[in-house]
C-alpha positions in Angstrom: 40.6 -12.4 43.3 37.0 -11.5 42.6 35.7 -12.4 39.1 32.7 -10.4 37.8 30.1 -11.4 35.1 27.2 -9.3 34.0 23.6 -10.7 33.8 20.1 -9.4 34.4 17.1 -9.9 36.7 13.5 -9.4 35.4 10.9 -7.1 36.9 7.9 -7.5 34.6 9.1 -6.6 31.2 11.9 -4.4 32.6 15.4 -5.7 33.2 17.7 -4.8 36.1 21.5 -5.2 35.8 22.9 -7.9 38.1 26.6 -8.2 38.9 27.6 -11.8 39.6 30.7 -11.6 41.8 32.7 -14.8 42.4 35.4 -15.1 45.0 37.7 -18.1 45.6 39.6 -17.6 48.8 41.4 -19.5 51.5 39.2 -21.3 54.1 37.1 -24.3 54.7 35.7 -25.8 51.5 32.2 -24.3 51.0 30.2 -23.1 48.0 27.8 -20.3 49.0 25.4 -18.2 46.9 24.2 -15.0 48.5 22.1 -12.0 47.3 18.5 -13.1 47.9 18.6 -16.2 45.7 15.5 -18.3 45.3 15.5 -22.1 45.3 16.4 -22.4 41.6 19.4 -20.1 42.1 20.5 -21.9 45.2 20.4 -25.2 43.3 22.6 -23.7 40.6 25.7 -24.5 42.5 25.1 -28.3 42.1 24.4 -27.9 38.4 27.5 -25.8 38.0 29.6 -28.3 39.9 28.4 -31.2 37.8 28.8 -29.2 34.5 32.4 -28.3 35.3 33.1 -31.9 36.2 31.6 -33.0 32.9 34.3 -30.9 31.0 37.1 -32.2 33.2 37.4 -29.4 35.8 37.0 -29.8 39.5 36.2 -27.0 41.9 39.1 -26.0 44.2 38.9 -27.1 47.8 38.6 -23.6 49.0 35.9 -21.1 50.1 33.8 -20.1 47.1 31.3 -17.2 47.6 29.0 -16.0 44.8 27.3 -12.6 45.5 24.5 -11.5 43.2 24.5 -7.7 43.5 22.4 -5.7 44.2 22.0 -7.9 47.3 18.6 -6.5 48.2 16.9 -7.5 44.9 15.3 -11.0 44.9 16.9 -13.3 42.2 14.7 -15.9 40.6 15.3 -18.5 37.8 17.8 -20.8 36.4 19.4 -18.3 34.1 22.1 -17.5 36.7 23.8 -20.9 36.1 25.9 -19.7 33.2 27.2 -16.4 34.7 28.1 -18.2 37.9 30.0 -20.9 35.9 31.8 -18.2 33.9 32.7 -16.3 37.0 34.2 -19.5 38.5 36.2 -20.2 35.4 37.6 -16.7 35.5 38.4 -17.0 39.2 40.1 -20.4 38.7 42.2 -18.9 35.8 40.6 -21.1 33.2 39.3 -18.1 31.2 40.7 -14.5 30.9 38.5 -11.9 32.6 38.7 -9.5 29.6 37.0 -12.0 27.3 33.9 -12.1 29.6 33.7 -8.4 30.5 32.0 -7.2 27.2 29.0 -9.6 27.5 25.8 -10.1 29.4 25.4 -13.8 30.1 22.4 -16.0 30.9 21.5 -19.7 30.5 20.8 -22.9 32.3 23.3 -25.7 32.6 22.6 -29.4 32.5 24.7 -31.9 34.4 26.6 -32.8 31.2 27.4 -29.1 30.5 24.8 -28.4 27.8 23.3 -25.0 27.7 19.5 -24.8 27.8 17.3 -21.8 26.8 15.7 -19.7 29.5 12.8 -17.3 29.6 13.5 -13.6 28.9 16.4 -14.0 26.5 15.0 -11.4 24.1 14.6 -8.9 26.9 18.2 -9.6 28.1 19.4 -9.2 24.5 17.6 -5.8 24.2 19.1 -4.7 27.5 22.6 -5.8 26.4 22.3 -4.0 23.1 21.1 -0.8 24.8 24.3 -0.8 26.9 26.5 -1.7 23.9 27.4 -5.1 25.3 27.2 -8.5 23.6 25.2 -11.5 24.8 26.1 -15.0 25.8 23.2 -17.5 25.7 22.2 -21.0 24.7 22.3 -21.9 21.1 18.5 -22.5 21.1 18.0 -18.9 22.1 20.3 -17.4 19.5 17.7 -16.8 16.8 15.4 -15.0 19.3 18.3 -12.8 20.7 19.4 -11.9 17.2 16.3 -9.8 16.7 17.5 -7.3 19.3 20.5 -6.4 17.3 19.0 -5.8 13.9 19.9 -2.0 14.0 23.6 -2.4 14.8 26.5 -4.8 15.0 25.4 -6.8 18.0 27.6 -9.7 19.0 25.9 -12.9 20.2 27.7 -16.0 21.4 25.0 -18.7 21.2 26.7 -21.9 22.3 25.4 -25.5 22.5 27.6 -26.4 25.5 29.8 -24.8 28.1 32.9 -26.4 26.5 32.1 -25.0 23.1 31.7 -21.5 24.6 35.1 -21.9 26.4 36.8 -22.9 23.2 35.4 -19.9 21.4 36.5 -17.5 24.2 40.0 -19.1 24.1 40.2 -18.7 20.3 40.3 -22.5 19.7 37.1 -22.6 17.7 34.5 -20.1 16.5 30.8 -20.1 17.1 28.6 -19.2 14.2 26.6 -16.0 14.7 22.9 -16.8 15.0 20.4 -15.4 12.5 17.0 -13.9 13.3 14.3 -16.5 12.8 10.9 -15.3 11.6 8.1 -17.5 12.6 5.7 -18.8 10.0 2.3 -17.0 9.9 -0.2 -19.3 11.5 -3.5 -20.0 10.0 -5.6 -16.9 10.8 -8.8 -18.9 11.4 -11.9 -19.3 9.3 -12.7 -16.9 6.5 -15.7 -14.6 7.2 -17.1 -15.9 3.9 -17.6 -19.2 5.7 -20.1 -17.7 8.1 -23.7 -18.1 6.8 -26.1 -15.4 7.8 -25.2 -13.2 10.9 -24.9 -10.0 8.9 -25.3 -7.8 11.9 -22.6 -9.7 13.8 -20.2 -9.6 10.9 -20.8 -5.8 10.6 -19.9 -5.5 14.3 -16.8 -7.6 13.8 -15.6 -5.3 11.1 -16.2 -2.2 13.3 -14.4 -3.9 16.2 -11.4 -4.7 13.9 -11.3 -1.2 12.4 -11.2 0.6 15.8 -9.8 -2.0 18.1 -13.0 -2.1 20.1 -14.1 -4.7 22.6 -17.0 -6.9 21.5 -19.6 -9.0 23.3 -21.7 -11.5 21.3 -24.9 -12.9 22.9 -26.8 -15.8 21.4 -27.9 -19.4 21.7 -25.5 -22.4 21.4 -24.5 -23.2 17.8 -25.3 -19.7 16.5 -21.7 -19.2 15.3 -20.3 -16.9 18.1 -17.0 -18.8 18.4 -16.5 -19.0 14.7 -17.1 -15.3 14.3 -14.5 -14.6 17.0 -11.9 -16.7 15.2 -12.5 -14.7 12.0 -11.3 -11.6 13.7 -7.5 -12.2 13.4 -7.9 -12.4 9.6 -9.4 -8.9 9.6 -6.8 -7.1 11.7 -3.9 -5.2 10.1 -0.4 -6.9 10.1 2.0 -6.2 12.9 4.7 -3.6 12.6 8.3 -4.7 13.5 8.1 -2.8 16.8 4.8 -4.5 17.7 6.2 -7.9 16.9 9.1 -7.2 19.3 6.7 -6.1 22.0 4.7 -9.3 21.8 7.8 -11.5 21.5 9.3 -9.9 24.7 6.2 -10.8 26.8 6.1 -14.4 25.3 9.9 -14.8 25.9 9.5 -13.8 29.5 6.7 -16.2 30.0 8.7 -19.0 28.3 5.9 -19.3 25.7 8.1 -18.5 22.7 9.9 -20.9 20.4 12.9 -18.7 19.6 11.2 -17.2 16.6 9.4 -13.9 16.1 5.8 -14.4 15.1 4.4 -11.8 12.7 0.7 -12.6 13.5 -1.3 -11.0 16.2 -1.8 -13.4 19.2 -5.2 -15.0 19.7 -5.7 -16.4 23.2 -8.8 -18.3 24.2 -8.4 -19.6 27.8 -10.9 -22.1 29.2 -13.6 -20.7 31.4 -12.1 -22.5 34.4 -9.1 -20.2 34.2 -8.2 -18.7 37.5 -7.5 -15.0 38.4 -3.7 -15.7 38.2 -4.0 -17.5 34.9 -5.8 -14.5 33.3 -4.0 -11.6 34.9 -0.7 -13.0 35.9 1.1 -13.7 39.2 2.2 -16.9 40.9 5.4 -17.6 42.7 7.4 -15.7 40.0 4.9 -13.2 38.9 4.6 -14.6 35.4 2.4 -12.8 32.8 -1.2 -14.1 32.3 -3.4 -14.6 29.3 -4.3 -10.9 29.1 -0.6 -10.0 28.6 0.1 -12.9 26.3 -2.7 -11.5 24.1 -1.0 -8.0 24.1 -1.7 -6.3 20.8 -4.0 -9.2 19.8 -7.3 -10.8 20.7 -8.4 -12.2 24.1 -11.4 -14.4 23.4 -13.5 -15.4 26.5 -16.1 -17.9 25.5 -19.0 -18.7 28.0 -18.2 -15.4 29.7 -20.5 -15.8 32.8 -18.9 -19.2 33.6 -15.5 -17.6 34.4 -14.8 -17.0 38.1 -16.2 -13.7 39.3 -12.8 -12.6 40.8 -11.0 -13.3 37.5 -13.5 -11.2 35.5 -13.4 -8.3 37.9 -9.6 -8.3 37.7 -9.9 -7.7 34.0 -11.5 -4.3 34.5 -8.2 -2.5 35.2 -6.2 -4.0 32.3 -9.0 -3.2 29.9 -9.0 0.4 31.0 -5.3 1.1 31.3 -3.7 -1.4 28.9 -1.5 -2.8 31.7 -1.8 -5.8 34.1 -0.4 -5.1 37.5 0.9 -8.0 39.6 1.5 -7.1 43.3 3.4 -9.5 45.4 5.1 -9.2 48.8 8.6 -9.2 47.1 7.8 -7.2 44.0 5.3 -5.0 42.2 5.5 -5.5 38.5 3.3 -4.7 35.5 3.0 -6.2 32.1 1.6 -4.7 28.9 -2.0 -5.8 28.2 -3.4 -3.7 25.4 -5.8 -6.3 24.2 -9.0 -6.5 22.2 -11.5 -8.4 24.2 -14.0 -10.5 22.4 -16.5 -12.3 24.6 -19.4 -14.7 23.9 -22.2 -15.9 26.1 -25.6 -17.5 26.1 -28.5 -15.4 27.0 -29.3 -17.8 29.9 -28.0 -21.0 31.4 -29.8 -23.3 28.9 -29.1 -20.8 26.1 -32.6 -20.8 24.5 -34.2 -17.8 26.2 -35.9 -16.5 23.0 -36.9 -19.8 21.5 -40.5 -20.6 22.5 -40.0 -24.3 21.8 -37.0 -24.7 24.0 -37.0 -21.9 26.6 -36.9 -23.1 30.2 -39.8 -22.6 32.6 -37.8 -20.2 34.8 -37.5 -17.4 32.2 -37.0 -14.5 32.5 -35.6 -15.0 36.0 -33.1 -17.6 34.7 -31.7 -15.0 32.2 -31.5 -12.3 34.8 -29.6 -14.5 37.3 -27.3 -15.8 34.7 -26.4 -12.4 33.2 -26.0 -10.9 36.7 -22.8 -12.8 36.9 -21.2 -10.1 34.8 -20.9 -6.8 36.7 -22.1 -3.5 35.2 -18.6 -2.0 35.3 -17.3 -4.9 33.1 -20.2 -4.5 30.6 -19.5 -0.8 30.6 -16.0 -1.5 29.3 -17.3 -3.4 26.2 -17.9 -1.1 23.3 -20.1 -3.3 21.1 -22.9 -5.5 22.3 -24.5 -7.6 19.5 -27.1 -10.3 19.3 -26.3 -13.5 17.4 -29.6 -15.2 16.6 -29.8 -18.9 15.7 -29.1 -19.7 12.0 -32.0 -21.1 10.1 -31.5 -24.4 8.3 -32.4 -22.7 5.0 -29.5 -20.2 5.5 -27.0 -23.1 5.8 -27.8 -24.3 2.2 -27.2 -20.9 0.7 -24.0 -20.3 -1.3 -21.1 -18.6 0.6 -21.3 -14.8 0.8 -19.5 -12.9 -1.9 -17.4 -10.9 0.5 -14.4 -12.6 2.1 -12.0 -11.7 4.9 -9.5 -10.2 2.5 -12.0 -7.6 1.3 -13.2 -6.7 4.8 -9.5 -6.5 5.9 -8.9 -4.0 3.1 -11.6 -1.7 4.5 -10.2 -2.2 8.0 -6.7 -1.3 6.8 -8.0 1.8 5.1 -9.8 2.9 8.3 -6.7 2.3 10.4 -4.6 4.3 8.0 -7.0 7.3 8.4 -6.6 7.0 12.1 -2.8 7.0 12.0 -2.8 10.0 9.7 -5.1 11.8 12.2 -3.1 10.8 15.2 0.1 12.1 13.6 -0.6 15.5 15.0 -0.6 14.2 18.6 2.6 14.1 20.8 4.5 10.9 20.5 4.0 9.8 24.1 0.2 10.3 23.8 -0.3 8.8 20.3 -2.8 6.0 20.3 -2.7 3.0 17.9 -6.5 3.0 17.2 -9.7 4.8 18.0 -10.4 2.5 21.0 -7.3 4.1 22.8 -8.4 7.7 22.2 -8.9 9.5 25.5 -8.9 13.0 27.1 -8.7 16.1 25.0 -7.7 14.0 21.9 -11.0 12.2 22.1 -13.0 15.4 22.4 -11.2 17.0 19.4 -10.8 14.1 17.0 -14.1 12.2 17.6 -16.4 15.2 18.0 -19.6 14.6 16.0 -21.4 17.2 13.9 -24.3 19.2 15.4 -27.0 16.6 14.6 -24.9 13.8 15.9 -24.1 15.7 19.1 -27.8 16.4 19.7 -28.7 12.7 19.3 -25.9 11.6 21.6 -26.9 14.0 24.3 -30.5 13.0 24.1 -29.7 9.3 24.1 -27.2 9.6 27.0 -30.0 10.8 29.2 -32.6 8.2 28.1 -30.1 5.3 28.2 -28.5 6.5 31.4 -25.0 6.3 29.9 -22.1 6.6 32.3 -19.2 9.0 31.4 -17.3 5.9 30.3 -20.2 4.7 28.2 -20.6 8.1 26.6 -17.0 8.2 25.6 -17.1 4.7 24.2 -20.0 5.6 22.0 -17.9 8.5 20.7 -15.0 6.2 19.8 -17.3 3.7 18.0 -18.9 6.6 16.1 -15.5 7.8 15.1 -14.6 4.3 13.8 -17.9 4.1 11.8 -17.0 7.5 10.2 -13.5 6.2 9.3 -15.0 3.2 7.6 -16.9 5.6 5.3 -14.0 8.0 5.0 -16.1 10.7 6.6 -14.4 13.8 8.1 -16.6 13.8 11.3 -19.0 11.4 12.8 -22.5 12.2 11.7 -26.0 11.5 13.1 -26.1 8.1 11.3 -22.8 7.1 12.8 -23.8 8.1 16.3 -27.1 6.2 15.9 -25.4 3.0 14.9 -22.9 3.3 17.7 -25.8 3.7 20.2 -27.4 0.6 18.7 -24.4 -1.4 19.9 -24.6 0.0 23.4 -26.6 -1.9 26.1 -25.7 -1.7 29.7 -27.9 -4.7 30.7 -28.9 -7.6 28.7 -31.9 -8.9 30.5 -35.2 -7.4 31.7 
């Protein structure tokens, strides 16, 4: 007899159906797992053996073969423990096959038969729901999986132990259906009213939030660059339900979720010693990196020139396409990475380039060498470049500004609403979320400035030697500035301000 249990394998944020086939046949006692299993899958036979012994069942002294089909697809992770155990229980006659057939199963087993949560449960639940199956998972993953079935009657068996799951399938006891758990909104960071001075930088922050633009802040230590960056999440519009699921899917696959769906945009700020793999993704199992964990949120890179050159250059493709591609010998996977990059840096190594009292003796060569760590193509992908000068002591004693984050966020929300209304005429597959994603013919049609604005842009493009990418990014920023003022088309003033945020090189 061959028992079959459905589960999934993960390729990026895509799931591939896997058929776990278990055969108990006559022959020398052996327990073999085939179908390109990795070490975690090979070790599952010992966890399964111990878990069955913990509930009073012993494996038969026969030949046991577990095949993970398709056999040419590499299988990784501990989530195959539960489907292998269920297949054995069916093959041994301890469970009826028809009770297992309507479900997709995944979960890790402990030696005392408890079920542990595994990465990717939300993705597996969405795949099961799409094929009109139920899901069997660990109790700790039930709240996460329940979000996948909000639109229809989706059965989830979230069990604390293997024995509790067996009793439910036998009809001895019932498992309570899990409920979707909404994560509490984390603190959005400082209020923009807490920032003294820096009016130009705060204006750039509002423009960045309104259009989803990348932002680079350059200034000496202690000028408030990090504080300004942490104000950005409080200015961004709230997540839609679909966006929250997109983010939760990536975090679930990375094992970074807590079983609840967060309704706040992610804010990731990796240390400047982060490697290429940490930023982009990869490793032995091709896990998503920081750029994907920040999907639909903010990726803040403080001390930008201090990051490894290879890691920064690897960011160029995700910033342009919105996807991070991880290529390995066994697989080629991609993860969503539609992020808003906010970077901060000092003008030179000591940070006091423009301060006559503190500037180093190597200026301006020091600044040129320091800033040369950032390549021109990466600078070209950043829409807004803004200086953040030091704050005078007299400014610190002033009362807080009258305008707070809620008021700025209202203007940002109005600008985003105008963008959504304008994008409604575009085909669904090519519909951007914000102005920063405008491209191709849609950019030419929806962001075209008036005659005076076009003339200024064409003249400035030659003087500033803008690349085609830089030219288009100025158009996108000008379109956002027009949206903030509810203007029908970008005018000369909007183009002029957008050009003011554009500098290809910072030194010299």
